[in-house]
matplotlib code that plots the C-alpha trace (Angstrom):
import matplotlib.pyplot as plt

x = [-19.2, -15.9, -12.8, -10.7, -6.7, -4.4, -1.4, 1.3, 4.8, 7.3, 9.2, 8.7, 10.5, 10.2, 7.7, 4.5, 2.2, 3.7, 2.8, -0.6, -1.2, 0.1, -2.2, -5.1, -4.2, -4.0, -7.4, -9.1, -7.7, -9.2, -12.6, -13.1, -14.8, -11.6, -11.2, -7.9, -7.7, -5.1, -4.6, -1.7, -3.5, -2.2, 0.6, -1.3, 0.4, -1.7, -3.3, -0.1, 1.0, -2.2, -2.3, -5.5, -4.1, -6.4, -9.3, -9.8, -12.2, -13.5, -11.9, -13.0, -12.6, -15.0, -17.5, -17.3, -17.8, -21.1, -19.6, -20.0, -21.5, -19.1, -19.9, -18.7, -15.3, -14.6, -12.4, -12.7, -9.5, -9.4, -7.9, -9.5, -13.2, -13.9, -10.8, -11.8, -9.5, -10.5, -8.2, -8.1, -7.5, -4.4, -5.1, -6.9, -5.2, -5.4, -7.5, -10.1, -11.3, -13.0, -13.5, -17.2, -17.1, -14.1, -16.5, -19.6, -17.7, -15.9, -19.1, -20.5, -17.6, -17.5, -21.1, -20.1, -16.8, -15.0, -11.8, -10.3, -7.0, -6.1, -2.6, -1.6, 0.8, 4.2, 5.0, 2.8, 1.2, -2.9, -3.5, -1.9, -4.1, -7.4, -7.1, -6.0, -9.1, -11.6, -9.0, -9.7, -6.4, -2.8, 0.3, 3.3, 5.8, 9.2, 12.8, 15.7, 17.6, 18.4, 16.5, 13.5, 13.0, 13.4, 10.5, 8.5, 9.1, 7.9, 5.0, 3.8, 4.1, 1.6, -0.8, -0.9, -0.8, -3.5, -5.9, -4.5, -3.7, -1.5, 0.5, 1.4, 4.7, 5.7, 9.2, 10.2, 12.9, 14.4, 18.1, 17.9, 21.6, 22.6, 20.4, 21.9, 25.1, 24.5, 25.4, 21.4, 19.3, 16.9, 13.2, 11.7, 14.4, 13.3, 9.9, 10.3, 12.6, 10.0, 7.4, 5.0, 3.3, 5.5, 2.8, 4.8, 8.8, 8.9, 12.1, 14.0, 13.2, 14.1, 11.5, 9.1, 10.1, 10.1, 6.4, 6.3, 7.4, 4.6, 2.0, 1.5, 1.8, 4.0, 1.6, 2.2, 5.6, 6.3, 8.7, 7.4, 9.1, 7.4, 4.2, 4.4, 5.1, 2.0, 0.0, 1.0, 0.7, -2.8, -3.6, -2.5, -4.4, -7.6, -6.6, -5.1, -1.9, 1.1, 4.4, 7.0, 9.3, 12.3, 13.3, 17.0, 17.1, 15.1, 15.0, 15.5, 17.4, 15.2, 12.3, 14.3, 14.9, 10.9, 10.0, 12.5, 11.0, 12.5, 13.6, 10.7, 9.9, 7.1, 5.1, 6.0, 2.6, 2.5]
y = [-5.4, -4.0, -4.7, -1.5, -2.1, 0.5, 0.7, 2.6, 2.8, 3.4, 6.0, 8.1, 7.5, 3.7, 4.1, 3.4, 5.8, 4.1, 0.7, 1.8, 3.3, 0.2, -2.3, -0.1, -0.3, -4.3, -4.6, -2.4, -4.4, -7.3, -5.6, -4.9, -1.7, 0.0, 3.2, 4.8, 7.2, 9.5, 9.9, 12.0, 15.0, 17.9, 16.3, 15.2, 13.3, 10.6, 12.5, 13.5, 9.6, 8.5, 11.6, 13.3, 16.3, 18.4, 16.6, 16.9, 19.6, 18.2, 16.5, 14.6, 17.5, 19.3, 16.5, 16.5, 20.4, 19.7, 21.5, 18.6, 14.9, 12.1, 10.9, 14.0, 14.0, 11.0, 11.5, 8.5, 7.1, 7.9, 4.4, 2.5, 2.8, 1.1, 3.0, 6.1, 8.2, 10.1, 12.9, 13.7, 17.2, 19.2, 22.2, 20.2, 19.1, 15.2, 16.9, 17.9, 14.0, 13.2, 9.2, 9.3, 11.1, 8.9, 5.5, 6.7, 7.7, 4.4, 2.5, 4.0, 3.3, -0.4, -0.9, 0.6, -0.8, -4.2, -3.1, 0.4, 1.0, 3.9, 5.5, 6.7, 9.4, 7.5, 7.5, 6.9, 10.1, 11.4, 10.6, 7.1, 6.3, 7.8, 5.2, 2.2, 2.8, 2.3, -0.3, -4.2, -5.0, -3.5, -3.6, -2.2, -1.1, -1.2, -1.3, -3.8, -1.4, -1.6, 1.8, 1.3, -2.6, -0.9, 1.8, -0.8, -3.5, -0.5, 0.1, -3.2, -3.5, -0.1, -1.9, -5.0, -3.5, -1.3, -3.2, -6.5, -6.3, -8.9, -6.8, -7.9, -6.9, -5.6, -5.4, -2.6, -1.9, -5.4, -6.0, -9.3, -9.7, -8.5, -10.8, -13.5, -12.7, -12.3, -8.5, -7.9, -9.8, -12.7, -10.8, -14.1, -14.0, -10.4, -11.3, -14.0, -11.8, -9.2, -11.7, -10.7, -12.3, -11.5, -10.3, -9.0, -8.8, -5.7, -5.4, -2.4, -1.2, 2.3, 2.0, 2.7, 6.0, 6.6, 5.7, 8.2, 11.3, 10.1, 10.2, 6.6, 3.9, 0.9, -1.3, 0.7, 0.8, -1.6, -3.8, -7.6, -8.1, -5.3, -5.8, -9.5, -9.0, -6.6, -9.0, -11.8, -9.5, -8.0, -12.1, -12.8, -10.0, -11.9, -14.8, -16.7, -19.0, -17.7, -18.8, -16.4, -16.4, -13.9, -13.0, -12.7, -11.1, -9.3, -9.9, -13.1, -14.8, -13.5, -15.2, -18.7, -18.5, -18.1, -20.6, -23.4, -22.2, -19.1, -19.4, -19.5, -18.5, -20.0, -17.6, -16.9, -17.8, -17.8]
z = [3.0, 1.4, 3.9, 4.9, 4.9, 6.1, 4.5, 7.1, 7.6, 10.2, 8.6, 5.2, 2.1, 1.9, -1.2, 1.0, -1.3, -4.3, -3.2, -1.9, -5.3, -7.0, -5.1, -6.0, -9.5, -9.5, -7.4, -10.4, -12.9, -11.4, -11.6, -8.1, -6.9, -5.2, -3.2, -2.3, 0.5, 1.1, 4.6, 4.8, 6.0, 4.9, 2.4, -0.3, -3.2, -4.6, -6.9, -8.7, -8.6, -10.3, -12.5, -11.2, -9.9, -11.9, -11.3, -7.2, -6.4, -3.4, 0.0, 2.9, 4.8, 2.6, 3.0, 6.8, 6.9, 4.5, 1.6, -0.6, -0.7, 0.0, -3.7, -5.0, -3.3, -4.8, -7.8, -11.0, -12.5, -16.1, -17.4, -14.6, -14.4, -11.0, -9.3, -7.1, -5.2, -2.0, -0.7, 2.9, 3.0, 1.4, 4.5, 7.1, 10.3, 11.7, 14.7, 12.7, 11.8, 14.9, 15.6, 15.4, 11.9, 10.5, 11.8, 10.0, 6.7, 6.4, 7.4, 4.1, 2.2, 2.7, 1.4, -2.0, -2.5, -2.6, -1.2, 0.5, 0.6, 2.8, 2.7, 6.1, 7.0, 8.4, 11.8, 14.9, 14.9, 15.0, 11.4, 11.9, 14.9, 13.3, 10.9, 12.8, 15.1, 11.9, 9.7, 9.4, 8.1, 8.2, 5.7, 6.7, 4.1, 4.6, 3.4, 4.4, 6.3, 9.9, 11.1, 8.7, 10.0, 14.0, 13.2, 11.5, 14.4, 17.0, 14.7, 14.5, 18.2, 18.8, 16.3, 18.2, 21.7, 21.2, 18.8, 18.9, 15.1, 13.6, 10.7, 7.2, 5.9, 2.1, 1.5, -1.1, -3.1, -2.7, -4.8, -5.6, -6.5, -2.9, -1.1, -3.7, -2.7, 1.1, 1.3, 2.0, 4.4, 3.0, 2.7, 4.8, 7.5, 7.8, 8.1, 10.3, 13.0, 13.1, 13.6, 10.9, 7.8, 4.5, 2.2, -0.8, -2.1, -4.1, -6.4, -6.8, -10.4, -11.8, -14.3, -10.9, -10.6, -14.5, -14.2, -11.5, -13.4, -16.2, -13.3, -13.5, -10.6, -9.9, -11.5, -14.9, -15.1, -17.6, -15.3, -15.2, -11.7, -9.9, -11.4, -10.6, -7.2, -6.7, -8.1, -6.1, -3.4, -4.0, -4.4, -0.8, 0.2, -1.2, 0.8, -2.1, -1.5, -3.8, -3.7, -3.3, -6.5, -6.2, -9.4, -9.9, -13.3, -15.9, -19.5, -21.4, -18.4, -16.1, -18.3, -18.4, -14.8, -14.3, -16.9, -14.8, -11.5, -9.1, -6.1, -3.8, -0.5, 2.1, 3.6, 7.3, 9.3, 13.0]

ax = plt.figure().add_subplot(projection="3d")
ax.plot(x, y, z, "-o")
ax.set_aspect("equal")
plt.show()
């Protein structure tokens, strides 16, 4: 049975969907049958990030209304044959998705996929709570600014109070130079202060945005640092112990630092 991971954030604009798409590609590259669900009802965007905007004919809303089968609503990726996209509904509302219906659908999806990644809408609305009820694990994506971290802490508290679900933290757009100079908080310190398990530290890299403009994910950005960080996060999701290597510089100097052994963070555990 495949595990369902919800990928959420306390606020919008932190790169949550980019992280979800990147992780989906990582798992597909490992040969795992991977389903990426765009659960941001009414604001579909993962089809654009995956370059599949011309391929989506049906959505989950159509399936629930019996206008198509669940299989017909899933769109295979062109380059990664084990990766599928399931869009929630561009014109639907979160209230259209009943708990019993969603539970039945995801029970079926678990049987056919090794991993199901659900990109939740930002915040704590109805769409977020719908997915919270059926997910096995939760990843909260955040940037290291105080406003985002406050919302992340609140979201993690809701998950624990409503479902006793402990959350994993992915910090996105980390500036290694700022951390090194002491101008930005240490990622491990952030996770410890939030009492969350640090799952991934993804560096800031302009190649991620350039890839997005081409309909490609951060896993296809060509940035070694970003791809390595995603790969490590995917391994930790599978229960593997992977040290945190905070790469401070790209190019030859970055390669030389990695050869000598980068700065490592010990995973924060409860």
